[in-house]
Structures are given as structure tokens and as C-alpha cells.
N, C-alpha and C positions, 0 to 999 in steps of 0.2 A: 089724258091727267086720269089719275086713282078713280075711284067714285067708291066702292066695297070698300068698309073697316074693314070685314073679314078678312079679305082679300090683303089689303096693307099689308092687318094685321103679321098674316103669316111668313109674307115676305121679312116684315119689320123685324119678328123674330127669329128666322133662321140667320140671319144676317146676325142678328146681338149675340146670338150661341157661340160664333166664331168669334168674336172680339170677347167676351165677358170674363174669359179669364182675367183681362186688365183690372178690373175692379179689385179684383178677390185680393191682391196682394196689398192695397193701397188702404183695403178695410183690414185687413188683419192682426195691422205693426198695434202700437199701443195707441199711438198720437198719430191723429190725419190730420196734417196742416195743411193752410189756405194761400196761396199767393193773393194779393189782391195790389192792382197798380192803380195810381194815381198819378196828374200831371199839374206841376205847380209851378210856376215861375220859371219856367224852361228845362224841369231838371222831372226825373221820371222816378217816380217813391214804391216800391216795390216791401210792404211789409210782411210778414212772416213769422210763425213762432219758433221754438227749438229746436233746434233737431238735433238728431244722434245718428251718430253711423248705420243704426240698424234704422233710420227710414228712410233711407240713400235707397234701396227698392222702391220701395211706396212711394217715395216721391217722383222720380223717373214714369212712374207709371200715371202718375196724377197727373201730371205736366205735361206728360204725353197728351193724357185727352183732353187736357183741356185747352190744348191747340185746337182742337175741331170747332168748339164753341167761339174761338176768336177766330178761324178761320172763314165763321162767315160771321163775326160780329164788327170786324174791319169794313166790311162792305156797309153792314149796315151802318156805321158812323159816317162814313165819308158820305153813301148816299143823303144822308139827314141834314150834312154839314154843305151840301152842294145847294141842297136846293132849299137850306136854309130855315129848316125847322129846329125850335131847339136848340137856337145855335148858339145861345148863354152854353151849356153847359157841355152839346156838344165836339166841339172844338178839343176841349181839353182830353172828353174822351176819349177821342179818335189820337192824337197822339198817346195818350196810353198804352190802349190797344195795342199802337205799331211798336210801343217802346218792351209792352209784356209778350209778344211775339220772338221780341230778338234777344230778350234776355233768356226766356225759354227755352228758346233753338239751342242760344251757347250754351246754356248749364247743362243741358242733353248730349252733347257733346264732350265739352270739354270739362264739365263741373263745373257748379257755385255751391258754396258754402251757403251764401245768403240763402240759395236757397234748397239747403238739403241735398245737395247731389258732390259728394266727395270728392268724385274720380274723376276723372274723364271717360268716356267711353271707350273698348276697346275693341267688342263683338263687330264683326266684317257686317254684317247683315244689319247693325242696326247703325253702323255709320250709312251706308250705302243707301238707304231711308232717308236719311236725317240729309246728305248733298241733295237727293230730289226735291225734300220738303224746303233747303235753302234754296235750291235753281229757281223753284215756282217761286217763293215767297221776296225773294231780289228784287226783280219789276215791279210786284206788289206795292213792295214797300215805297217802293219812290213814286209812283202815280198816288198813295196813300198821303206822302208828306207833301206832294206838291197840294192836293187837296184841303188839308189843315194846313197849309199857308195859304189857301185863298186862290192858288195856281192854279186849280184843277178847272176840265171838263165835262162836261157827260160824255164824252168820250173815255178817259180814265177812267169811270165808276163802271161804262160798256167793258174795258179791259178785266178791268179787279174782279167784277162779278165772274168774267168767266175763268178769271184764274183762280177763285177761290171756290171753285167746284174742285178742281183738279187739287188743290191745297185739302180740301176736305178730306177727300181720297186715301193723299198723303200722310194726311195725320188718323185717317184708321188701320190706312196699315202700318204707322211704326205704334199705333197702341198695341196692336196684336202682335208685332214682332219682339215689341220689348217683351210682353206678359209670356209672350213663347219661351225668350231667354233668360229671363226672370225667378217666372213663376213656379210657387211651391204648392202644388195641388191638395197639400195636408192640409192647409192651413184655414179653408172654407167651406162651404157644401155649394154645388154647382149651381142650387135655385138662391142662395141669398149673391151669389154673384151675379146670376144671373137681375134680378134686380136692382141692384144698385149700377151697374151698366145701362140700363134700360134710365134708369133713372137723368143718371150724370146725358145721356143721349136729349133728354127734356132740354139739356141747357142749350144746345145748338139749334136746335130745330124752333126753340123759343127767338132764336137767333135770326134765324131761317125764314123765319116770319114778317120780324119787323123791317129786313131785309128785301123782299119780296112785297109788302104793304108799301115801302116808302120808292120800290123801284120801280112795281106797276101802277103808282100814281103819277108818275115824272113824265118828265119828255119823249124821255129814251126808252116808254112801258113796249111789252113785246107779248104775244099771246104763251111765250115758255115762262115769264115771270109770274103772269096769271099762275099758268098753271104748276110752276113750282112754290106758287102761294098756297093755293088748294091739299097738294098735297104732303106738304111742312102742315096746314090747319091741323088735316085729317091722321097725319101719324100726334101729332102733339092732343087733340081731343081723344081720340083712341087709347093714348097708351094712357092721358090721365084718369079714364076709368079702369082702366085693366088695376092702375094700382091702387086705385081707391079703392077699389071693390074687390079686387082679385081678378083671376081666368083662372081658373084649374087645367080649365083646358088647353093654355099654353104654359101651363108650368109655370103661372104669377098667381102669387098668393099675395091674401087682404093684407092691409098693415097688421104688422106684427104686436106692437104696441101702439097705445092713447097716443105717445107722442107724433109716432107719425102719420098715424089717423088725420089728430087736427090739425097739424102741417101740409100735410095733402089737401086737407079741406080748403086751407087760406089760399092755397096757390089754385086751387081750381075754381075758387071763389075769382079771385083774380084771374083767373081765363076766361071763366062767364063774360065776364064786364068785358074781357078786350075780344072778346070774341066779337062781340055785334057789332060792332065797324069793317071788321074784315069781313063776315057777309055781308054786310052791305056791300063790300070792294066789290065782291064773288059775283054779287047778283049785277053788281053793273055801275053802281051808282059811285059819287064823286066824293072822297074826304076830303073835310074842310082842312086845314093846320092845326086845329085844336086838338082833331082827333086825329091826325098822324104823330102827332109831340103825346097825344096819350101809349098809342100803343108802342111808340121809344121808347116812352121809361115805364111802360107796362111791363115791357120785355124785357128790360134790363133788374127791374124786379122779382119778375118770376125767374129767372137765370140765378140768380141772388137767394133767391127762395128753395128751389132743388138743392142749391148748396147746404142748405140746413138739411132738407129732408135724408141728403144722401151720407150724414155725416150721422142720422141718425140712423138711418139701415145697415151703416156699419158697425156703431157703438150695436145695435141691437147685435148683429151677427156676431161679435165678438163674447157677448153675454151669453149668445145661446138663447134668443127670444125666437 
């Protein structure tokens, strides 16, 4: 278990530098489109803005990065379904998450103009990583669908959680591979790319927190789930402070605009409220269903809020702020 904020941020930033090129391509183009999936009446609906050929590279980076967050959200959603918490909202959420993972993986390999990917992938390295992703995702999808249909077990949740760790690592690899093959280093300063990448990582950390809070509160709780919850909590909290106030020693600048500052403060306020029951759980308290539901909704809200922050960082970088 990682107990030192400084030590964790050192490790966190070193890894972040390896993949920060991914965010650079996204933010260097004229428009940053966000894909949102919802599930209604048995149909997946994916909303998107108008794309052009020029956004193809950006979307490849954007969508491969989004798979990192979805790799954690699918387990979080499934755990909350299985435990019966926030049940009215969570089953549609789980179905939408499952569908969105499949749609993004398919678009990255074969292209999908609706998602802003105009051509099939031809680079062998990227195709090899996508094959790894699909190999891990296939049994995960089966388990997740069983849970969404009310036919899953806690053994399926355990399997899903184990597989999600592998899927997250392959998603990291996919981001770095796509960035290395598509990246134009003249488009953005490294410091700006690093800020955006760290902000994007907050999204999957928020989902990791929700996932492990649910798992650690269930009948299948293990010490490793509590340890992962602690690590995700420390990472999110430390990085939230660094983004809000800056940390020059690590190359993290203070918010470059008042809009970014205000948006980060809103996320920070939401986090401080959500952190209280998480810390109580880490101290050994049992959370009730209302507290667990609040963490589920809070994590989703912070994930969405961070999307807005990322867009503001991208805009500030384009205009040289």
C-alpha cells in the first residue's frame, strides 16, 4: 500500500511522461469532440459532434484514452448492479458502458465515421495492441452482460475485476502506441500535454475509487481491494491538489485561466465531500447503501466534470495561455 504522497506522485509523474504525448494530438486540433453513450429501450445511443478528416488523428487518441476510464467503469457499474445499489440508474449505465467499449474498439480497428474515425487502422503495432485489448475484453463483455441481465454472480464480478487490471494496462499501451505512431511533436509544449494527460487520468482514477469502494463493501471484499482503493484515493487527492495549486518541482503549472481554476475548484469541492465516506471506509467503517450510492453518482459526476476541465486545458493550449 502506498502511504507517501510524494513517493506516489513521483512514480505517477514518471509514468505520465511516457504517455502524455497522447493528449497532445487531441488538443492541438480545432475541435475536441466528446462521445457520450446512453442506453434506452434496448438501443445504444452515441452522441457526437460533427467531425472532419482533420479530427481523425485526434479521435484515435481521444477514444483510446477513454478506454482507460471505461475499463474501470465497467467493473464499477457491474459491482453496483450486483449489490443492488442505485439499481434504477445503474443497469442502463452498465449496458451503455459495455456498448461504448465495443463501439470504440471497433472504430479504432475498422473505422467509424460516426465516431470521427474515417479509415481502418493499418499500422501493425496498433493492430497488435488492439488484438490484445479485444482478447481480454471478449470474456469481460460476456460476464458484464450476464450481470446486466441479472444472471451474474459475485464470482463473475471477481473475474471482471481481475480482467480489468489487464485491460487497463493494455489501454495504457494503446494510448502510447497510437500517440507514437500519429503524434506531431510540433503541435504542443510538453508541459501542456502533461497537464492534459494527468487531468485525463483523474477520470479513470475516479472510476477506480467507485469500483473499489463497492468491491470493498461487498461479500467478496479482499485486502487487495482496500489497498487499491487507498492507492486510487491517494493518487486522485494528490493530483487534484497539484492541478489546483501547481507543483513546479514536477513540472505541473497552476491553472492557466480563471475558467480552469473555477472548474478545478468545483471538482475539488465534489471530491472533498465524496472523500469523507471513503476515508471512513478505509478506517474500518461499514458504509450504508445511501453512502455507497452517493459515491457511485459522485464518481460519475467527477468524471464528467474532468471532461470539461480537459477541454478547457486544450483550449488554453491552442490559444497559448
